C-alpha positions in Angstrom: -11.7 -9.6 -19.8 -10.8 -5.9 -19.7 -10.8 -3.8 -16.5 -13.5 -1.1 -16.6 -11.4 2.0 -15.8 -12.2 5.7 -15.7 -8.5 6.5 -15.1 -5.2 4.5 -15.0 -4.5 2.1 -12.2 -1.1 1.0 -11.0 -0.5 -2.5 -9.9 2.7 -2.6 -7.8 4.7 -4.8 -5.6 7.6 -4.2 -3.2 10.5 -6.3 -2.1 12.0 -4.9 1.1 14.5 -5.3 3.9 11.7 -6.5 6.3 8.1 -6.0 7.3 8.3 -3.0 9.7 6.6 -0.2 7.8 8.3 2.5 9.9 11.9 1.3 9.7 12.3 -1.1 6.8 13.2 0.0 3.2 12.4 -0.9 -0.4 15.0 -2.9 -2.4 12.9 -3.6 -5.5 9.8 -2.1 -6.9 7.7 -3.0 -10.0 4.7 -1.1 -11.4 2.3 -2.4 -14.1 0.2 0.6 -15.2 -3.1 -0.3 -16.9 -4.9 2.4 -18.9 -8.7 2.8 -19.6 -8.1 1.8 -23.3 -6.6 -1.5 -22.2 -2.9 -0.7 -22.8 -0.4 -1.4 -20.1 3.2 -0.3 -19.4 5.6 -1.6 -16.8 8.7 -0.5 -15.0 11.0 -2.2 -12.5 13.6 -0.6 -10.2 16.3 -2.1 -8.0 16.9 0.3 -5.1 19.8 0.8 -2.6 18.0 0.6 0.8 20.9 2.3 2.6 20.8 -0.5 5.2 21.8 -4.2 5.2 19.4 -6.7 3.9 19.0 -9.5 6.5 20.1 -13.0 5.2 16.7 -14.4 6.1 15.0 -11.8 3.9 17.5 -12.3 1.0 16.5 -16.0 1.2 12.9 -15.1 0.4 13.3 -12.6 -2.5 16.9 -13.4 -3.6 18.2 -9.8 -3.5 21.6 -9.3 -1.9 23.4 -6.3 -0.5 25.9 -6.6 -3.4 23.1 -6.4 -6.0 21.8 -3.1 -4.8 25.1 -1.5 -3.6 25.5 0.6 -6.8 21.8 1.2 -7.4 20.2 4.6 -6.8 18.5 5.2 -3.4 14.7 5.5 -3.1 15.1 9.3 -2.8 16.9 9.4 -6.1 14.2 7.3 -7.7 11.3 8.9 -5.9 10.2 11.6 -8.4 10.1 9.0 -11.3 8.0 6.7 -9.1 5.8 9.5 -8.0 5.2 10.7 -11.5 4.2 7.2 -12.7 1.6 6.7 -10.0 0.3 10.3 -9.9 -3.4 10.6 -10.9 -3.8 6.8 -10.7 -5.6 4.4 -8.5 -3.5 1.7 -6.8 -3.7 -2.1 -6.6 -1.6 -4.9 -5.2 -1.5 -8.1 -3.3 -1.7 -7.3 0.5 -1.1 -3.7 -0.6 -3.5 -2.0 1.8 -1.8 -3.5 4.8 1.9 -3.4 3.7 2.9 -2.0 0.2 0.9 1.2 0.3 1.9 2.2 3.9 5.6 1.4 3.1 5.5 3.3 -0.2 3.9 6.3 1.6 6.7 6.1 4.2 9.4 6.1 1.6 7.9 9.0 -0.4 7.4 11.1 2.7 10.9 10.3 3.9 12.1 11.5 0.5 10.3 14.8 1.0 7.5 14.1 -1.4 3.8 14.3 -0.6 1.6 11.2 -0.5 -2.2 11.6 -0.3 -4.9 9.0 -0.8 -7.8 11.4 -0.6 -8.7 11.1 -4.3 -7.3 7.6 -4.8 -8.9 4.2 -4.3 -6.9 1.0 -3.6 -7.8 -2.5 -4.7 -6.3 -5.2 -2.6 -6.4 -8.4 -4.7 -5.3 -10.5 -1.7 -8.4 -9.4 0.2 -10.7 -10.4 -2.6 -8.9 -13.7 -2.9 -9.1 -14.4 0.9 -12.8 -13.5 1.0 -13.5 -15.8 -1.9 -10.9 -18.6 -1.6 -8.4 -17.9 1.3 -5.0 -18.8 -0.3 -1.6 -17.4 -1.2 -0.6 -15.5 -4.4 1.0 -18.7 -5.9 -2.2 -20.6 -5.1 -4.3 -17.7 -6.5 -2.4 -17.7 -9.7 -2.8 -21.5 -10.1 -6.4 -21.4 -9.1 -7.6 -18.5 -11.2 -5.2 -18.5 -14.1 -4.2 -22.2 -14.2 -0.5 -21.1 -14.3 2.4 -21.7 -12.1 4.2 -18.7 -10.6 7.7 -19.9 -11.2 9.4 -16.6 -10.0 7.5 -15.9 -6.8 8.9 -13.0 -4.7 10.2 -11.3 -7.7 8.4 -7.9 -7.7 8.0 -8.0 -11.5 6.6 -11.5 -11.6 4.3 -10.9 -8.6 3.0 -7.7 -10.1 2.1 -9.3 -13.4 0.5 -12.3 -11.6 -1.6 -10.0 -9.4 -2.9 -8.1 -12.5 -3.8 -11.4 -14.2 -5.5 -12.7 -11.0 -7.7 -9.7 -10.7 -8.9 -10.0 -14.3 -9.6 -13.7 -13.7 -11.5 -12.9 -10.5 -13.8 -10.6 -12.5 -14.4 -13.4 -14.9 -15.1 -16.0 -12.2 -17.3 -13.9 -9.9 -20.3 -12.2 -11.6 -21.1 -10.4 -8.4 -17.8 -8.5 -8.5 -18.4 -5.2 -10.2 -15.9 -4.3 -12.9 -15.3 -0.9 -11.4 -12.3 0.2 -9.4 -14.2 2.0 -6.6 -16.4 -1.1 -6.1 -13.4 -3.4 -6.1 -11.6 -1.1 -3.6 -14.6 -1.1 -1.3 -14.9 -4.9 -1.5 -11.2 -5.4 -0.8 -11.1 -3.1 2.3 -11.0 -4.9 5.6 -12.2 -2.0 7.6 -12.3 1.8 7.6 -8.6 2.6 8.1 -7.7 6.3 7.9 -4.0 5.8 7.7 -3.8 2.3 6.0 -1.5 1.0 8.7 -4.6 0.8 11.0 -3.4 3.0 13.8 -6.3 5.4 13.0 -9.7 4.1 12.0 -13.2 5.3 11.6 -16.0 4.6 14.0 -19.6 3.9 13.0 -20.2 7.7 12.7 -17.2 8.1 10.4 -15.1 9.9 13.0 -11.4 9.1 13.4 -10.6 6.9 16.4 -7.4 5.4 17.7 -7.0 1.7 16.7 -4.3 0.8 19.3 -3.1 1.3 22.8 -4.8 2.7 25.9 -7.0 5.0 23.8 -8.2 2.3 21.4 -11.7 3.1 20.2 -11.7 6.7 21.5 -12.1 9.7 19.1 -8.8 11.2 18.1 -10.0 14.8 18.6 -11.2 14.1 22.1 -8.0 12.4 23.2 -5.8 15.2 21.8 -7.9 17.8 23.5 -7.9 16.0 26.8 -4.1 15.1 26.6 -2.3 17.7 24.5 1.1 16.0 25.3 -0.1 12.8 23.7 0.1 14.4 20.3 3.8 15.3 20.8 4.5 11.8 22.0 3.0 10.3 18.9 5.0 12.5 16.6 8.2 11.5 18.3 7.4 7.8 18.6 8.2 5.1 16.1 5.0 5.4 14.0 4.9 5.6 10.2 5.2 9.1 8.7 1.9 8.8 7.0 0.1 8.1 10.3 1.8 11.2 11.8 0.6 13.2 8.8 -3.0 12.0 9.2 -2.9 12.9 13.0 -1.5 16.3 12.2 -4.3 16.9 9.6 -7.0 15.8 12.2 -5.5 18.1 14.9 -5.3 21.1 12.5 -8.8 20.6 11.3 -10.1 20.5 14.9 -8.2 23.7 15.8 -9.6 25.5 12.7 -13.1 24.5 13.7 -12.7 26.2 17.0 -11.5 29.4 15.5 
């Protein structure tokens, strides 16, 4: 089985200091880049998160403070990472809900832009859960008849995710071998910012996905409560969410001019 690609797609996985997209940091990243001609290349980086790795997290992925103490920071790695994913679609396991939002946060924190407007994202976990509802280890065993012996290693998880997607395409004839179709199938709902704070309603308009204004149009809320925008920018929300809110606000202001 070969992926039907019109441009490269980067399968990637992150190991981090925790699960808070706004405050936790990357300690390891691996990318498997698949090209339309079937070739692949891979890279792995250990990253100094500039904060302690909690012992309970180290117990999961095995990466200690000592292992990353002398490694470059994400900012120092950021341009190399950005160049590898530039012009590519993205894929991962639970990537839409976690890896992509956290990667966006790290890139924006490093002063680099991150924009998904011309990029689609395939979440292999979503496909798996819609079809079988298991973990990555179970998916690897189920689809590939292999044991994932090095789970929670970014490099092993990335390779396994790539193989699982190829096996899913073999197993399910109704899955189109097309990245845009796979991205649409693996999307839970219409998130504007990936973290789910801003979503689209039935008309395609951005609405808040949380709090007291949940379900209300973003433009209507910001017009009725101008101070709410300032609060959002100063609150503990992901940088990409703040970027999306700013774009929506600026677009609404330009429409009125």
